[in-house]
C-alpha positions in Angstrom: 108.6 173.7 99.0 107.9 174.5 102.5 104.3 174.1 104.4 103.0 177.3 106.4 100.2 176.7 109.0 98.3 179.8 109.5 95.5 178.8 112.0 94.0 175.4 110.4 95.1 176.3 106.9 98.4 175.1 105.5 99.6 176.8 102.6 102.6 175.7 100.0 105.6 178.2 99.6 107.9 178.1 97.0 111.0 180.0 95.5 109.0 181.6 92.0 111.1 180.2 89.0 110.5 183.3 87.4 110.7 186.3 89.7 112.9 184.5 92.4 110.3 185.9 95.3 108.9 183.4 97.3 105.4 182.9 96.7 102.6 180.9 98.0 101.1 178.4 95.0 98.3 176.3 94.6 98.6 172.8 94.6 96.8 171.0 91.7 94.5 168.3 92.7 97.0 165.3 91.7 99.4 166.8 94.3 102.5 166.8 91.6 101.9 170.3 90.0 100.7 174.0 91.1 101.0 177.7 90.1 102.8 180.0 92.1 100.7 183.3 93.3 102.9 185.9 91.5 103.4 185.0 88.7 101.5 182.0 87.7 104.8 179.9 86.9 104.5 176.4 87.0 106.3 174.4 89.7 106.4 170.4 88.8 106.9 167.6 91.8 107.5 170.0 94.4 108.9 168.1 97.8 108.1 169.2 101.2 111.4 170.2 102.4 109.9 172.0 106.3 106.6 172.6 107.9 106.2 175.5 110.1 103.5 177.1 111.8 102.9 180.8 111.7 99.8 181.1 114.1 98.3 179.9 117.2 94.8 179.2 117.0 92.7 181.1 119.2 90.1 179.2 121.2 87.5 181.2 119.6 86.6 184.4 117.5 86.5 187.5 119.6 83.8 189.9 119.5 84.7 193.4 118.6 84.7 195.7 121.7 82.4 199.1 120.9 85.2 201.4 120.9 86.4 199.6 118.3 83.2 199.3 116.1 82.5 203.2 116.7 86.6 203.7 115.1 85.9 201.3 112.3 82.6 202.9 111.3 84.4 206.2 111.3 87.5 204.9 109.4 85.3 203.8 106.8 83.2 206.9 106.9 80.0 205.2 108.0 79.8 203.2 104.8 79.7 199.2 103.8 83.8 198.2 103.3 82.2 195.9 100.4 79.7 198.0 98.7 80.6 201.4 99.7 76.9 202.5 100.6 76.3 204.5 103.7 74.4 202.3 106.3 71.5 204.7 106.3 70.7 203.8 102.5 67.6 202.0 102.0 67.8 198.8 99.2 65.3 197.2 97.8 64.4 193.5 96.7 62.2 193.2 94.4 60.6 196.8 95.2 60.4 196.1 98.7 62.6 197.9 101.5 65.3 196.1 102.7 66.8 196.9 106.2 70.7 196.4 106.1 72.3 196.0 109.4 76.0 196.4 110.4 78.0 193.6 110.9 81.8 193.5 111.9 83.4 191.1 109.6 87.1 189.8 109.4 88.1 190.5 105.9 90.5 187.2 106.1 88.1 184.9 107.1 89.0 184.1 110.9 88.7 180.8 109.7 91.6 180.7 107.5 94.2 183.7 109.8 92.8 183.6 113.2 93.4 187.6 112.7 91.5 189.8 115.2 93.4 192.8 114.6 91.8 195.7 114.1 93.2 196.0 110.5 91.6 192.6 109.4 88.2 194.1 110.9 85.6 195.9 108.7 82.1 197.1 109.0 79.9 195.7 106.4 76.0 195.5 105.3 74.6 192.5 106.4 73.5 191.8 102.7 77.5 191.8 101.6 78.8 190.4 104.5 75.8 187.4 103.6 77.0 187.2 99.8 81.1 187.2 100.8 80.2 184.3 103.1 83.5 182.5 103.6 84.7 183.1 99.9 88.3 185.0 99.4 89.8 187.0 96.7 93.4 188.2 96.0 92.1 191.9 95.6 89.4 193.8 97.2 88.6 195.1 93.7 87.5 191.0 92.5 85.9 190.7 95.8 83.3 193.8 95.3 83.2 193.0 91.5 81.5 189.6 92.7 79.6 191.1 95.3 78.4 194.0 93.0 77.4 190.9 90.7 75.6 188.8 93.3 73.5 192.3 93.9 72.5 192.5 90.3 71.9 188.7 90.2 69.7 188.7 93.3 67.5 191.9 92.1 68.9 194.3 94.7 68.7 197.9 93.8 68.9 201.4 95.2 65.9 204.1 94.1 65.5 207.4 94.5 67.9 209.7 96.4 69.2 207.2 98.7 67.2 207.1 101.1 67.8 207.7 104.9 66.9 204.7 107.4 65.4 206.8 110.5 66.9 206.9 113.8 69.5 203.6 114.0 72.9 206.0 112.5 71.6 209.4 113.3 72.1 208.8 117.1 75.9 206.7 116.2 77.1 210.0 113.8 76.2 213.0 115.9 
């Protein structure tokens, strides 16, 4: 087993006994076994053979430059990355409208990856970003399913014809 350090996070890497690929694996709380992420193969009594730092932690997160924000919004067609709703859509909580602010989120959280590259930055509505919080998933589909369920649990809904918020995004899209 090798330990790879990505920023402040240590990941365990081992050759999968089933498929033969290098795979991350989750170490059980007893530190004596774990399962690979690729096939779910059990690894028993892993021994650390090496340690490697793969990313240097920057001093801080950088704010997303305005021109990059606009590129990201255009790339996503002015929709939230997680709920896929246009940012103009009004969302209701218990019958009252809730204004959704646009936030720029690290898809793979910054504290985990220290990755400020444009591929890791997405535009999200403040509701979805708050629900996602610091959590991470193996796939985007799992993430979207979780957020969708939390929307329902919180009683968030869209009424009528996806009414537009006045002003804010009319300027950006023209």
